[in-house]
N, C-alpha and C positions, 0 to 999 in steps of 0.2 A: 506492499501499500503506500502509496507517496502520502508526501509530509504536505503539509500548505500550500507553502510555497516552495516548495521543490521543482512544480515543472515549469514557473515564470521564472527560479535562477537557473535553469540550464536555457532554458530563450534568453535570458540574460545573457549569460555565458559565452552562450554562441555568437549573438550581434557583435559584443565587444573582439570576439575574438577576430570576428570579420571584420571588424571596423580595421581591428592592428593589420590586418596582413593587409586591407587596403592600402594604409598609409604605407606600412611598410613597402608594397607595390611604385607607390607614387612618388616615393622617396628616391627612390632605385633609378624614375625617370628623372629628375632632378638632379640626382648627380650623375644620370649619363650627358642633359645638358648642359651641363658644368663642364664635363670635362672636353665635351664636344668647345665650345663657348674656348675651352684652355687654346684647342690643336686651328683655333680660324677656322671652324665648319660650322658654319650660318645654315647650314640646308639642314643639317642632324640637331643643331641644337635646338633647332623648329620643331625640324616631328618627336624630337624629345620632348619640346616645350610643351607639346599639343595634348602627348599624351599625358602629361602630368596632370595638367590642367581638366584634364575628361577624372582621370587617378582620383582626382582630390575630389571633386563632384562629388565621386561614390562616393570617395570615402568621409566625407561632409554629410552627408544623409545616413549612413550606414549606423557613425557615431550617432547622432541626432536620434536614431531610435535602438541604436542602443543605450543612451542613457537614458532615455524615457524609457528602457524596461527597467534600469535601476532604478531610478526615481519615482516611479509608483510603487 
């Protein structure tokens, strides 16, 4: 038998893990963009920057969901 909040705790945990994973993917793209700028590869930097923006949007939404699960 599940304890009263056990199901919601698992949902919150999964949401936080996904948010962390999304933020890590975003950071990877930011590092790639920085490296491309360091190597004067503007087109590659632009692609990495766009990927970072997409990841950031996804990560922000997931963070909102995760924190909302914990705040309730």
